DOTI-975103 format. One line per 3 residues: their letters; for each residue x, y, z of C-alpha. Coordinates in steps of 0.2 Angstrom, whole numbers, always signed. Example, Ala and Ser with C-alpha at 12.3 -4.5 7.8 and 13.67 -1.06 7.14 Angstrom:
AS) +62:-22:+39; +68:-5:+36
//
This chain:
MGY) -1:+0:+2; +18:+10:+1; +13:+15:+18
LRI) +30:+17:+31; +26:+14:+51; +37:+16:+65
FSP) +31:+9:+82; +36:+10:+98; +24:-3:+107
HPT) +20:-3:+126; +16:-18:+137; -5:-19:+139
KTG) -13:-31:+148; -23:-45:+139; -37:-40:+129
DGA) -32:-20:+130; -26:-22:+112; -13:-8:+107
QAA) -10:+9:+109; -14:+25:+100; +3:+32:+107
DML) +11:+14:+100; +13:+20:+82; +26:+37:+82
LEV) +24:+39:+64; +15:+35:+50; +20:+40:+30
DLR) +10:+40:+12; +26:+34:+1; +13:+32:-12
DPV) +23:+18:-20; +24:+0:-14; +37:-3:-1
LQV) +49:-18:-5; +63:-17:+6; +69:-6:+23
EVG) +86:-4:+30; +95:+6:+42; +114:+11:+41
KFV) +126:+26:+38; +120:+31:+20; +125:+50:+20
SGT) +141:+57:+17; +149:+67:+28; +139:+60:+47
EML) +141:+41:+53; +122:+45:+60; +110:+30:+56
HLA) +98:+36:+42; +84:+25:+34; +83:+18:+15
VLH) +67:+10:+8; +68:+2:-8; +51:+6:-20
SRK) +52:-5:-37; +59:+10:-47; +68:+20:-34
LCV) +78:+21:-20; +75:+36:-5; +87:+38:+9
YSV) +78:+48:+22; +82:+54:+41; +68:+52:+55
SGI) +69:+66:+70; +58:+69:+84; +52:+85:+92
LGN) +48:+87:+113; +30:+93:+114; +24:+103:+128
VEH) +14:+90:+136; +19:+69:+137; +12:+65:+123
GNQ) +13:+78:+112; +31:+73:+104; +30:+74:+84
YQM) +41:+64:+75; +44:+67:+56; +54:+59:+40
KLI) +64:+71:+29; +69:+63:+14; +87:+67:+12
YEH) +91:+59:-8; +83:+47:-19; +90:+38:-33
NLQ) +79:+33:-47; +79:+16:-56; +82:+14:-72
RTA) +78:-5:-69; +63:-14:-58; +71:-19:-41
CNM) +70:-35:-32; +80:-32:-16; +95:-24:-8
TYG) +108:-28:+2; +122:-15:+12; +137:-13:+20
PFG) +155:-7:+21; +159:-13:+5; +177:-13:-2
GVK) +182:-9:+17; +177:+9:+20; +175:+16:+38
GRD) +162:+25:+45; +149:+21:+28; +139:+10:+22
LIC) +136:+8:+3; +120:-1:-6; +119:-13:-18
IQS) +102:-17:-27; +98:-33:-37; +85:-31:-53
IDG) +72:-44:-59; +83:-47:-74; +101:-49:-64
MLM) +108:-34:-62; +119:-28:-47; +117:-9:-44
VFE) +129:-2:-31; +128:+15:-24; +140:+25:-16
QES) +127:+36:-4; +123:+49:-15; +132:+44:-31
YAF) +129:+29:-43; +144:+18:-44; +141:+5:-56
GRF) +131:-9:-64; +135:-29:-67; +125:-42:-73
LPS) +126:-59:-64; +129:-72:-78; +117:-87:-82
FLL) +101:-79:-73; +85:-82:-75; +77:-75:-59
PGP) +82:-66:-45; +86:-74:-26; +88:-67:-9
LAY) +108:-58:-8; +117:-53:+7; +134:-47:+9
SSR) +148:-55:+20; +159:-41:+29; +174:-52:+33
TDS) +177:-60:+15; +169:-44:+7; +157:-54:-5
FIT) +139:-54:-11; +132:-72:-9; +116:-75:-17
VSS) +105:-93:-23; +105:-94:-42; +91:-102:-55
CRQ) +102:-116:-52; +97:-118:-35; +115:-115:-31
VES) +125:-105:-18; +137:-93:-24; +146:-82:-18
YKY) +154:-66:-28; +170:-53:-22; +167:-36:-23
QVL) +183:-35:-29; +177:-44:-46; +162:-34:-46
AFA) +171:-18:-47; +182:-23:-59; +173:-34:-71
TDA) +164:-27:-87; +151:-14:-86; +133:-17:-87
DKR) +133:+0:-98; +144:-10:-113; +135:-26:-114
QET) +134:-19:-133; +153:-24:-137; +155:-41:-146
DQQ) +161:-57:-139; +181:-51:-143; +180:-34:-137
KLG) +174:-42:-120; +188:-54:-122; +201:-41:-124
SGK) +193:-25:-114; +184:-30:-96; +188:-45:-86
RLV) +175:-57:-84; +164:-57:-68; +169:-74:-60
VDW) +159:-82:-45; +171:-86:-29; +163:-102:-24
TLN) +146:-111:-27; +135:-125:-18; +122:-134:-24
IGE) +108:-135:-12; +95:-142:-25; +81:-131:-18
QAL) +77:-113:-22; +78:-100:-7; +68:-91:+5
DIC) +81:-80:+13; +100:-77:+17; +106:-72:+33
IVS) +126:-71:+38; +130:-70:+56; +147:-67:+65
FNQ) +149:-68:+82; +166:-67:+85; +178:-61:+74
SAS) +187:-78:+69; +172:-84:+59; +156:-82:+51
SVF) +144:-91:+47; +131:-90:+30; +114:-96:+35
VLG) +102:-101:+21; +84:-106:+24; +79:-117:+8
ERN) +62:-122:+5; +64:-141:+14; +80:-137:+24
FFC) +90:-126:+32; +108:-122:+30; +124:-116:+39
LKD) +139:-113:+29; +158:-109:+29; +165:-95:+23
NGQ) +173:-107:+9; +156:-113:+4; +158:-128:+14
IRF) +142:-136:+25; +145:-133:+43; +127:-142:+46
MKK) +111:-144:+37; +93:-147:+45; +78:-158:+36
LDW) +62:-147:+41; +45:-156:+40; +35:-142:+38
SPS) +36:-127:+26; +46:-110:+34; +40:-94:+31
CFL) +55:-82:+39; +68:-87:+50; +82:-75:+61
PYC) +100:-83:+67; +105:-76:+83; +119:-77:+97
SVS) +118:-94:+110; +122:-95:+128; +134:-109:+125
EGT) +148:-104:+118; +151:-111:+101; +133:-115:+94
INT) +120:-103:+85; +102:-101:+90; +90:-101:+76
LIG) +72:-95:+76; +63:-103:+60; +42:-98:+58
NHN) +32:-110:+48; +16:-109:+40; +8:-117:+53
SIL) +8:-103:+65; +23:-110:+74; +37:-103:+80
HIY) +54:-116:+83; +72:-112:+90; +86:-121:+87
QDV) +103:-122:+93; +111:-130:+80; +102:-142:+74
TLK) +92:-147:+90; +75:-139:+94; +75:-133:+110
WAT) +58:-121:+112; +42:-122:+100; +26:-110:+105
QLP) +12:-107:+96; +8:-90:+86; -7:-81:+83
HIP) -4:-77:+66; +9:-84:+50; +25:-73:+53
VAV) +34:-68:+38; +46:-56:+46; +56:-62:+65
RVG) +67:-52:+74; +75:-51:+91; +77:-35:+102
CLH) +77:-25:+118; +62:-14:+121; +59:-5:+136
DLK) +72:-12:+143; +64:-31:+142; +79:-41:+133
GVI) +75:-55:+121; +58:-48:+115; +53:-56:+100
VTL) +44:-47:+87; +35:-54:+71; +25:-48:+56
SDD) +9:-55:+48; +8:-53:+30; -10:-43:+36
GHL) +1:-31:+47; +1:-38:+62; +13:-35:+74
QCS) +16:-45:+89; +30:-41:+103; +32:-59:+113
YLG) +45:-67:+123; +49:-86:+130; +42:-92:+145
TDP) +30:-88:+157; +27:-75:+171; +29:-81:+190
SLF) +18:-71:+201; +25:-66:+217; +7:-60:+223
QAP) +1:-72:+239; -15:-65:+246; -17:-62:+262
NVE) -28:-71:+275; -44:-60:+278; -53:-61:+295
SRE) -70:-72:+291; -83:-59:+297; -102:-59:+294
LNY) -110:-47:+281; -123:-35:+285; -130:-33:+268
DEL) -143:-22:+274; -131:-11:+278; -120:-12:+263
DVE) -136:-8:+253; -140:+8:+263; -119:+13:+257
MKE) -123:+8:+239; -137:+16:+237; -127:+33:+246
LQK) -113:+32:+233; -125:+30:+219; -134:+46:+223
IIK) -115:+55:+224; -111:+47:+207; -129:+53:+199
DVN) -126:+71:+208; -107:+73:+201; -113:+67:+183
KSQ) -129:+81:+182; -116:+94:+186; -102:+90:+180
GVW) -104:+79:+165; -95:+65:+158; -77:+74:+161
PVT) -72:+83:+175; -75:+102:+172; -58:+113:+169
ERE) -55:+128:+176; -52:+138:+160; -67:+147:+162
DDL) -61:+155:+176; -44:+159:+169; -50:+172:+157
SVS) -66:+178:+153; -72:+187:+138; -87:+199:+133
VVV) -92:+208:+118; -103:+224:+118; -108:+232:+100
SPN) -112:+248:+101; -131:+253:+96; -127:+270:+87
FDS) -115:+272:+72; -99:+279:+71; -98:+298:+69
VSQ) -84:+296:+57; -87:+280:+46; -72:+268:+47
ATD) -77:+261:+31; -63:+261:+19; -60:+253:-1
VEV) -79:+251:-1; -88:+243:-16; -107:+249:-13
GTD) -117:+258:-24; -122:+273:-7; -113:+288:-6
LVP) -108:+284:+15; -106:+267:+20; -112:+267:+39
SVT) -99:+259:+54; -102:+252:+71; -90:+249:+84
VKV) -86:+234:+91; -79:+235:+109; -71:+218:+115
TLQ) -66:+216:+134; -52:+202:+143; -49:+199:+160
NRV) -38:+185:+167; -38:+178:+185; -21:+171:+185
VLQ) -6:+175:+173; -7:+171:+157; +5:+170:+138
KVK) +4:+172:+121; -14:+179:+123; -20:+181:+106
LSV) -37:+188:+100; -43:+184:+83; -63:+194:+76
CVQ) -71:+185:+63; -88:+191:+53; -95:+184:+36
PPL) -92:+192:+19; -94:+206:+11; -94:+211:+32
ELT) -77:+217:+36; -69:+224:+51; -54:+238:+53
CDQ) -45:+226:+64; -46:+208:+67; -29:+203:+76
FTF) -24:+208:+93; -10:+202:+107; -10:+206:+124
EFM) +3:+199:+137; -9:+196:+157; +8:+194:+167
TPD) -1:+198:+183; -19:+194:+187; -34:+203:+186
LTR) -29:+213:+173; -40:+220:+160; -39:+223:+143
TAS) -49:+231:+128; -47:+229:+110; -58:+240:+98
FSA) -62:+241:+80; -77:+245:+68; -86:+233:+57
YLK) -93:+238:+39; -100:+232:+24; -87:+232:+9
RSY) -95:+226:-4; -112:+227:-12; -121:+212:-8
TPS) -129:+204:+7; -120:+193:+20; -128:+178:+25
ELE) -127:+180:+41; -125:+194:+55; -115:+186:+67
GKA) -97:+185:+72; -86:+177:+83; -71:+183:+93
VVS) -58:+169:+97; -44:+170:+110; -31:+156:+111
YSR) -18:+156:+127; -6:+148:+139; -8:+145:+154
PTD) +8:+142:+162; +8:+127:+174; +21:+119:+187
RNP) +26:+103:+176; +24:+114:+160; +32:+131:+162
DGI) +28:+135:+145; +10:+135:+146; -4:+123:+140
PRV) -12:+128:+125; -31:+132:+128; -47:+142:+117
IQC) -62:+152:+123; -74:+161:+110; -89:+172:+113
KFR) -102:+176:+100; -109:+193:+95; -123:+200:+84
LPL) -120:+216:+70; -136:+226:+71; -146:+224:+56
KLI) -145:+242:+50; -126:+242:+46; -132:+236:+29
CLP) -148:+242:+27; -160:+259:+27; -179:+261:+30
CQP) -187:+263:+12; -205:+265:+7; -213:+245:+5
SKT) -217:+238:-11; -234:+231:-13; -228:+217:-28
ASH) -212:+207:-25; -211:+189:-32; -206:+181:-17
KVT) -214:+178:-1; -215:+170:+12; -228:+169:+27
IDT) -224:+165:+46; -238:+158:+57; -239:+163:+74
NKS) -250:+157:+90; -250:+175:+98; -259:+193:+92
PVS) -248:+202:+78; -237:+215:+87; -234:+233:+79
LLG) -219:+232:+67; -214:+250:+75; -209:+242:+88
LFP) -200:+228:+84; -190:+239:+73; -191:+255:+79
GFA) -175:+262:+70; -184:+256:+53; -199:+268:+58
SQS) -199:+280:+40; -217:+286:+42; -228:+290:+55
DDD) -245:+287:+48; -255:+275:+61; -261:+265:+47
QVN) -241:+260:+40; -236:+254:+58; -242:+236:+52
VMG) -229:+237:+34; -213:+243:+34; -199:+242:+21
FHF) -180:+238:+24; -167:+245:+8; -150:+234:+7
LGG) -133:+245:+2; -132:+231:-11; -148:+239:-20
SQV) -163:+224:-16; -177:+229:-5; -189:+218:+8
TLL) -203:+221:+14; -214:+215:+28; -230:+215:+33
ASK) -240:+210:+47; -258:+205:+46; -271:+217:+57
TSQ) -284:+200:+59; -273:+185:+58; -258:+181:+66
RYR) -247:+180:+52; -232:+188:+45; -227:+191:+28
IQS) -208:+194:+20; -209:+198:+1; -195:+203:-11
EQF) -188:+202:-27; -173:+192:-22; -174:+175:-13
EDL) -161:+173:-4; -163:+191:+3; -179:+184:+13
WLI) -167:+177:+25; -160:+189:+35; -177:+200:+38
TSE) -186:+181:+41; -174:+178:+55; -172:+194:+63
LIL) -192:+195:+66; -193:+179:+73; -177:+184:+85
RLQ) -186:+200:+88; -204:+192:+91; -195:+179:+106
EYF) -187:+192:+113; -202:+205:+113; -213:+190:+121
EKQ) -199:+185:+134; -200:+202:+141; -218:+200:+142
GVK) -217:+184:+150; -225:+176:+139; -218:+155:+136
DFA) -226:+147:+126; -226:+158:+112; -222:+147:+96
CSF) -221:+149:+76; -224:+140:+61; -224:+138:+42
SGS) -238:+130:+34; -233:+136:+14; -226:+125:-1
MPL) -207:+124:+3; -198:+136:-9; -189:+122:-18
QEY) -189:+126:-35; -182:+146:-31; -168:+136:-21
FEL) -162:+124:-34; -161:+141:-46; -147:+146:-33
IDR) -138:+129:-33; -138:+129:-52; -131:+148:-54
HFE) -118:+142:-40; -113:+126:-51; -113:+135:-69
LRM) -100:+146:-61; -89:+132:-54; -90:+124:-71
NGE) -86:+138:-78; -71:+143:-69; -64:+125:-71
KLE) -65:+127:-90; -59:+146:-90; -41:+138:-79
ELL) -43:+124:-93; -39:+137:-105; -27:+147:-95
SER) -16:+131:-91; -16:+128:-110; -11:+147:-115
AVQ) +2:+147:-104; +8:+131:-109; +9:+139:-129
FRA) +18:+156:-122; +32:+145:-111; +34:+137:-129
IQR) +34:+151:-139; +46:+161:-129; +59:+145:-129
RLL) +56:+147:-148; +61:+163:-148; +76:+162:-136
TRF) +83:+149:-147; +82:+159:-164; +90:+175:-152
KDK) +106:+164:-147; +108:+159:-165; +124:+167:-172
TPA) +118:+166:-189; +100:+177:-187; +87:+169:-197
PLQ) +68:+175:-199; +56:+175:-182; +44:+169:-194
HLD) +29:+180:-186; +33:+172:-169; +35:+190:-159
TLL) +17:+193:-168; +12:+176:-160; +19:+179:-142
DGT) +13:+195:-141; -7:+188:-146; -5:+172:-134
YKQ) +2:+182:-122; -15:+194:-122; -25:+179:-122
VIA) -15:+175:-104; -21:+190:-97; -36:+191:-104
LAD) -39:+175:-98; -31:+178:-80; -44:+192:-79
AVE) -59:+182:-82; -53:+168:-69; -52:+183:-57
ENQ) -69:+190:-64; -77:+171:-61; -69:+169:-42
GSL) -76:+186:-37; -94:+180:-45; -92:+163:-37
FQS) -88:+168:-21; -104:+180:-22; -114:+164:-27
FTR) -111:+156:-13; -112:+170:+1; -131:+170:-9
LKS) -133:+151:-8; -128:+152:+11; -142:+164:+14
ATH) -154:+155:+5; -149:+139:+13; -151:+145:+31
LVI) -169:+150:+24; -171:+134:+17; -169:+127:+34
LLI) -177:+139:+45; -193:+133:+34; -189:+117:+38
GLW) -188:+118:+56; -204:+129:+58; -214:+117:+45
QKL) -211:+101:+55; -205:+109:+73; -188:+103:+73
SAD) -179:+103:+89; -164:+113:+90; -153:+95:+89
QIA) -161:+92:+74; -158:+107:+66; -141:+106:+70
ILE) -140:+91:+62; -148:+98:+45; -135:+114:+48
AAF) -120:+103:+47; -128:+93:+31; -132:+109:+21
LPL) -119:+121:+29; -102:+109:+29; -91:+124:+21
QED) -86:+140:+25; -75:+143:+11; -81:+134:-8
TQE) -66:+129:-18; -61:+119:-33; -55:+106:-25
LGW) -72:+103:-12; -87:+111:-16; -103:+113:-10
EET) -113:+102:-22; -102:+86:-19; -101:+90:-1
VDA) -120:+92:+3; -124:+77:-6; -114:+66:+4
AIS) -121:+73:+19; -140:+72:+15; -137:+54:+7
HLL) -129:+47:+25; -146:+54:+33; -157:+44:+18
KTC) -145:+31:+23; -147:+30:+41; -159:+40:+51
LSK) -171:+43:+38; -169:+25:+30; -186:+16:+25
SSK) -178:-2:+28; -162:-11:+29; -159:-13:+12
EQA) -157:+6:+10; -145:+4:+25; -136:-8:+15
LNL) -131:+3:+2; -114:+10:+1; -108:+29:-2
NSQ) -96:+35:-12; -82:+37:-1; -72:+49:-16
LSI) -80:+69:-16; -78:+74:-36; -86:+88:-42
PKD) -103:+80:-52; -108:+82:-69; -125:+91:-64
TSQ) -135:+94:-49; -151:+83:-55; -144:+72:-41
LKK) -143:+83:-27; -161:+91:-32; -168:+74:-31
HIT) -160:+69:-15; -165:+85:-7; -183:+81:-12
LLC) -182:+65:-5; -177:+71:+12; -191:+84:+13
DRL) -203:+69:+9; -196:+60:+21; -197:+75:+34
AKG) -213:+75:+29; -218:+53:+33; -212:+56:+48
GRL) -194:+54:+48; -184:+61:+62; -166:+67:+60
CLS) -154:+60:+74; -136:+55:+73; -139:+38:+85
TDA) -140:+21:+75; -153:+14:+83; -165:+28:+79
AAP) -163:+23:+60; -182:+15:+58; -195:+32:+54
QTM) -203:+36:+68; -222:+44:+66; -222:+63:+71
VMP) -237:+75:+72; -238:+84:+57; -245:+102:+55
GGC) -264:+102:+53; -270:+95:+36; -255:+87:+31
TTI) -258:+72:+21; -244:+59:+17; -236:+57:+1
PES) -241:+40:-9; -220:+35:-8; -221:+21:-20
DLE) -209:+24:-35; -200:+40:-31; -182:+32:-29
ERS) -184:+21:-45; -189:+38:-54; -175:+43:-67
VEQ) -161:+56:-64; -167:+64:-80; -186:+69:-72
DPT) -186:+86:-64; -186:+82:-44; -196:+96:-39
EQF) -211:+91:-45; -214:+83:-28; -216:+101:-24
TNH) -230:+112:-31; -220:+126:-38; -229:+144:-27
RHL) -221:+160:-30; -232:+169:-17; -231:+156:-2
TAD) -245:+167:+8; -261:+157:+15; -278:+166:+12
TSR) -287:+167:+28; -304:+162:+20; -296:+146:+13
PEV) -295:+130:+24; -277:+127:+28; -268:+121:+19
SPL) -250:+108:+20; -235:+111:+14; -236:+95:+4
QGV) -255:+94:-2; -253:+97:-19; -244:+81:-22
SE) -258:+70:-19; -268:+82:-30
//
């Protein structure tokens, strides 16, 4: 898979499994890893580095660690030192001080076609072909004899001196004739051979004293121990198929221990040819090593073919604990029951007051408060605005910070939704003593000529609190929300009697005077006009708000669908505050009109069209840039030529291409601005649709939060990850889990890779299906036990939709046919109450 992982295993109790802290580093190298070795592979230093062999590349990395602020905050990283791109497909490699060099290791790679490539650290030395080669075998290097040992396809062990390899004919000169070879270069001569009669799985060379070394060869049915000159020291016939082996030092002088794993998941330990121990493993080992981990010597590390890593040791754990004698006494079960109930009551009270996790003292470290001035600045702080009005107002926001302990690195960041802008959004403070108060003041204003999706802003404070164990401080974050006034982005105006888009909100209380709800927007004093009010956004659009004199309804209407959101949300918020001050607790809003999906889908199509235009423009810009560089290279070649040649209109072509590149770059920039503005409008419309769905189905705050997470997952829209594919994946997940009709839908697998879709028909279909499932009683939740549809009391007059072939309909069918497209979303008082989906059954 191309993943390289470094582990530092810790002992665990039985059944606990692996710990997250055991893995120090995981790196995706993107190419399959054939072999990993550690040695002195970098010139100028004797530090150990990591060599990783891929099929067409050799990479050398340095592994380093950074000490963290806390115990579990240590970070490890790998840095590429150098790499060699191989001309031939590699099979395996070995390393060592070839030729007797001191203080550094060289690497020898064996290719699939039998070529030995030697690398002297950062440089390539030479390549040699093995004689009579058919298939590659295991390769090892003996430092004592300075030779390479392998097993050829002739099923014999062969040894080649490094000096013979270095002076033999270069592999790059193989095209020469035989006569030239005999006359100019030396042939590659084998040092010694030994016929073992079977293919080898692995070769290991061990030397535990200076006098002699042993060559261990693991065959398919035998394992051999050879001397330096190729003579057999001993051999052992195996009764099972081996998978890996490892010779290691024995406590008895003159003997060598060998670990051999087989395909029966058994690990055998031999002393020379005598079996000393056999143990069962939970998996088939493909590699085995012996090491010292956490001061425990002789740890056997095995690796299975499916990536199971196990650290174990031979023997048993002696139990030194002896239970003390306990005086036998009679138990009073009544007293135990009383004590148990008291303890359970204490635990229950603590969980109620503190939750599952203990409450930290973060709130006591620093308090943050935000105050928004009710009046505009006397001198507007708006600069570089792109709004059509002459004077854009600004309002002052004041953030107050008060500490109770010493804090370090206190940074205040303030953010608002574009096109709102702040005069300053970053502040730094120092609280060297307790009980200090710091204040940051800045102004907010509207910079561009369209409406923001929200008036809410956030003040986020990050700081470090020093402790006795960590003087540098533990990083913490605290945030505070604030709301900018509506008058910052709109002005009062004369109401409009006609509009293309209307939304009617029903309440359960008598209508309230709009002059009392919006005192800053009273543009007339006529008593007849107290139930109608006009809002003119600085971007140019108008919104009209009407309150019914006879019924308990409010209507919001505008020429732009997305502009209804801010006035609708502001109306509901001010109505809730008004009735809270009056002491009314049962105030509620509802929505009984048709769900405006068609208007919402038009904004989605507009946003998606701009995304597709952006992709086409970027492709054209890339093509013109390549063409521009190609013309530049040709012109440069002409200018460097000593004999002048005609330009053949290359200069005219260069000038024309340059103008095209500039024009395309301007078009890309303009499209990005339009896309950003379209995304802001789409977010406003999405907020409105979520609000209407919540009022329509009387959703709780948790269910509305799930809808917001599904429909508004991104703060910024990019070409790589856009709104359409992200929302489609989230809604598909809801339809597959909590809104699914059957277990068959839950078993469907979703596409795990997000990519830009071809069109928006699938997204529209899923949004329509989501509303349909909610209308039929579906319940939004995150727990898997509530996947079955739940019954829900719907608004009066709602009738369910016969869901017969909704999922089987083709993608080409317009998904909005499930909802009646009413531009005027009002409810006539003279007619009976109509459900949002009644038009479908008709």
